N, C-alpha and C positions, 0 to 999 in steps of 0.2 A: 521413578516416583509413581506410586499407586494413584489411580484416578479415584477421587472421592465419589461416593454414591449419592446421587441426587435423583429425586423424582419430581419432574416438572408437571405432572398431570394435574388437571383441574377436575375434581369430582369424578375421577376414573377415566377421563378422556385426555388425549394428548393436548398439550399447550400448542396452539396454532400461531406460528410466527411468520410474518411477512418480512422478507429481507429486501430492502430497497437499495438499488444501486444503478448508476448510469452505465455500468459495464459489468460483465459477468465472467471475465477471464476465459473467454471462449474464442480462440483464434479464428479469424475470417468471419466471425459472427458478431462479436462485440469487442470492445476494447479489452486490453490485457494489462492494465495498470494496477496500482496498489489497491484501489477501491474494489476492483473486480476480484483481486486475490483474496481480500477480506471476505467478500460475499461467498466465494468458493469455499474458503476454510470453514465458515459457519455452516454452510449447506452440508458439507461432508461430515462435519462433527455431529450435527443433529441426525442426519440420515443413516450414518454408519453405527450410531449408538442408540438403537431403538429402545433400549431399556431406560433411556432418559425420559421418554414420553413427550417428545417434541415433534410436531409436524411442521416442516418448513416449506414455504413457497417463495421462490425468487420473483421479485417484482422488478422487471426491467423498465427503467425510466425513459430510455431513449428508444426511438423507433429503429427497427432493423429491416433488412430486406424481407419482403413478403414470404419468400421461400423458407427463411429461417424460422418464422413464427409457427411452422408446422412441427418444430422440435418440441416435444412435450416435457422433457426433463433435461437438466444439466446438473452435474455434480451431486447426483442422488436426489434432487428435489424437483418438484413440478415448477414450471416457469409460467408466469402470467405476463405475456407480451403486451406491448402498447400498440393495440390495433383497434380499428373501428372508430366510431364517433366518440366524443367526450362522454355523452350520456351512456353509451354502451360500456365504456371503460369504467365509469363510476359504478354501474350496476354489477359488473364482474367483481370489482373489488369488494363491494358491500356484501355480495353473495358469499364471499369466502368466510365472513364472520371471524376475523382475526382477533386473537386475544392480545397480541402485541405486534407492533411494527419495530423493526430494527433498521435505522437509517444509517447507511454507510456514509459518514460525513454528512454534508448537506449541499444540495444544489436546488436552484429555483424550479427545475423540472420535477422535483420530488413532490411538489405541492399537490399534484393530482391525487397522490396516495394519502397525503396528510388530511385533505379535506373531503375525500370520499367517505372517510370514517372519522369525523371530527372529535369523537370522544374516546377513541381507541388509544391506549397508552403507547408511548413512543420512547425507545431508547436511541439516543443519538450517539454514535461511536465516531467522535470527531478525530479525523486522522491527518488533516493537512490544512489548518486555518492559515489565512494570509492577512496578518495585521499590516498596518500602513508601512512599517519598516521593511517587511518582507516584500510587499508590493513594489516599493521604491527600488529595491535591489533587483527584482525580477524585471522591472521596466527598463533597467539600464542595459539589459542583455542586447548584444549585437552579434551578428554572424560575420566572421572575418571575410572581407572582400565583397560583402553583399550590401546593397542599398535598401533592400526590402526589410521591413520590420519582421522580426521573428514571430512565427505563429505559435500559439499555445501559451502566450504570456498575458492574455487579456484578463482584465480585472473581473473577478466574480461578483455577481449581484448578491449582496448580503442583506439588502434592505428588507427583502421579503421574509428572511429568516427571523429577523427581529420582530416583524409584525406577526408572524406565525407563532412565535414564542408567547407574546403577550395575549393574543387571541386565545391560544390554547389554555393559558392560565385562567383567563376569564371564564372559559367553558368548564374548567375543572379537570381538563385532561391530564392524567399523570404523565410526567416526563422525567427521564433520567439522562444525565450526560456523562460520557466516559471518554477517555483518551487512551491510546496504547503506549504512551510515554508521558511521564509527569510534566516535562517542560511544555507540552502542548496546552496544558490547562491555563497557563498565563496568557495565551494568545486568544482565548475565546472572547473576553470583553473587548479588546481593541479591534478584533475582527468583526464581531457581530453586533456590538453595541448593547449587549445585555450580559448580566452575570448570573449564571445559575447558582442556587444556594449551595449545591454540592457538585463537584466534578470528580468522578471516580477514575481509578486506574484499572482499566480492563486490558490485560495482556493479550497479545496475539497467540494464535494456535500454531505451534510448530511441532512436528513429530520428532520424537527423540531418534537420533541416528544410532544404529546398532552395529554397523560394520566398521572395521578399522579404517583410519584415514591413511591414504597412501598418496603422497605428493608426486607430481611429475619429476622425473630426473632433470629435465631441462627447465630453467627458470621460466615461469609462465604467469602472466598477469591476466586476470579476467575482468571484463567490463560488462555489467549487466544492466540493461534498461533500454527504453526506447531510444532510437537514434534521432531525437528531435532537439531543436535548439536549446531548450531549457536544461537539457542534460550536458550540453557542450561537448559532444563526442569528438570534435576537432582537437581538443586538448589531449585526449587519449591517443589519437593518431599521431599528433606532434611528438608526444612522449615516446611512442613506438619508434619513431625515426631516430631518436637519440639512443635507443637500446636495441640495435639490430640483432643481437644474439639472444634476445628475450622474445618468447612468443606472446603475442597479445590476442586474446580470444574475445570477440564481441558477441554477446547474446542479446538480441533485441531487433526490433523493426521500426521503421518510420511510421508515425501516425500521420504526418503531414508531408505532402509531396509538392513539388514545384516551388514557386516564389514564397519565401518566408520559411521554407523547410531547409533541411540539410541533406545533401547527398554525398556518399562516400566516393571519392574520385582519386585515382592514382595512388592507391594504398601501398604502403611499404610491404615488402615480401614477408615480413614476420607478423602480418596482421591477418587474422581469419574472421570473416563476418559470417556467422552461422545462422542469423535470423532468430526467430522465436524458438526457444528450446525449453522443454519442461520435463517433469517427471524424472525418471532414472538417469537420462542423459545429462540433464541439468545438474542433478546431484553429483554425478561422477565428475563433471567438469569443475564444479565449485569446490569439491573436496580435494581435487588434485592440484588446483592452482596454488601458487605461492602467495599471491596478494590479490585482493579485490581493489580495483581502482574506481573511484567515483569523482567525476568532474562537474557535477551539477551546480547551477547557480543557487538552487533552492531545493530543499527536501523537508518532509515531515520526519518521521522515523522510517527510513527505507527498509522495506522487507528484505531487500538484497543484503543489507548489512547483517540482518539477523540470520539469514540463510547461510551466508558465508562464514559467520562466526560459529554457527552450528557445526560446520565442517573444519573448524580450526584454521580458517583463512583470515588473516588480519586485513585491516582496511587502511587505505590512503585516500584522503578526501579533503576538499575545501569546505565541507559542511561538517558540523560537529554536534548533531542533535543529542541532547542530554549527556554530552561529553562521551558518547559512545566511541567516536573516532579516536579521541585522545586516550581513552582507556585501553582500547583494543587495536591500536594502529598508530598512525601518524596524521595529525591534523596540520595541514600546511597553511592555514589561515584562509579567510574568505576573500573573494575577489569579484568585482563587478564587471560589467561589459563582456568582452570576449573571453576574459580570463587569461589571455596570453601572458599578461604581466607576471603571473604567478607560476609560470611553467618552470623556472629554475628551482623553485621550492618543491614542486612535484618531483623533479629530477633528483634532487638531493634526498628526498624521502625514499624514493624507490631504490636508489643506490644503497641507502642504509639497510632497508629490509632485505634486499637481495643478498647482501654480503654479511649480514649478521644473522646466522641461522638460529642461534640461541634466542635472540630477541624475537625473531619471527615466530618461533615455536611457542615461546612463552605467551605472547600476545594472543595467538590463536587458541591455545588451550584455556587461557583465562576467559576469552570470549565465549568459548563453548560452555564453560561452567556457568557463566552468567545467563546464557540463553536457556540452558536446561533447567535452571532453578527459577526462572521467571516466566518466559514465554512458552507455556505448554498448555495442553488441553485441560489438565487438572486445575491449574490456577485460573484459567479462563472460566471454567464451569463454576468454580467456587464463587467468583465475583458475579458472574451472570445470574446465578441463583439468588444471591443477596439483592441484586437490583430488581429481580422479579418480585421478591418479597417486599422491597421498599415501595413498589408500585401496586402492592396489594393484589397481585394477580391470583393468589392461591386462596383468597377468601371465598 
């Protein structure tokens, strides 16, 4: 698909965009979750396509080690780290003279950037809202054999976002709201307590794969995501024990250590824990796997779903965002707590896809068609340009 030509310049100069995130997908420096992935994709899109006329600056909302703040650029863009006094931080943000802020979802720690420049337009790309029903499910999570409450499940503070929204409206600040999957739009009101007039569908940016897909000869299941309780990695390990002739490859690291976290112990011989893997190695593994396994208690629209489908790898999961799992894999039904009660359904689903090559290949190819027709750079830029026009940035 050809990329449409857009010019984002304002009176001959580049549109200056600040990308706000609490992580920047930089291993050993910041977090490497879905918010950071989105910030990285935006940064690379803008910096690698200079003809667009966009100057991007990454705004890191969380503090990092002092030595890391000496890094000037990430993913092709300059980084503004959170250092110094509050007054110094305000001055640095104001000195940038941003035309637009892009907020990767919303967190209370983003308020520094919102209110340093109270009239600068903001695009909120809402990626994982937690309405009451989702929070209740997440709060049911338990780690098998542990009496410690699982870390990473704490309720987010959404009260400040509602206040920021109405204050921004009173000040006349232009705001736009977008989601990477249509089903997320229905979660905004119950999560945040306000309803934007419009909620746009802004797809993710995935590069089109050009090389042939070649699957491993041996049945292989891939599990991608951090090894934290909310992802329930113990279910994937338990499943591996039931399929000793199938390779299970885990890509991801722990965010949480010690009490309330999960540690891999006494793993079956068919399990490989590779830690964080990115780039060509990750693409090769995802394209070669037979199935992507997801055991999380909660997800937005996981980037891993989209990446696996781009490589014709179908999904087995107990979450079904926008019916993606049901359309391009097998949805085993949701489950609270440890999730161990649904293990037989995971086992049946995996048996089905491992032994039905026609179905497995059909689901994978259908998923790739969906990804290539929706979540691509051309579609992203088309919607992003329309949102900039809606906020009158080019006047």
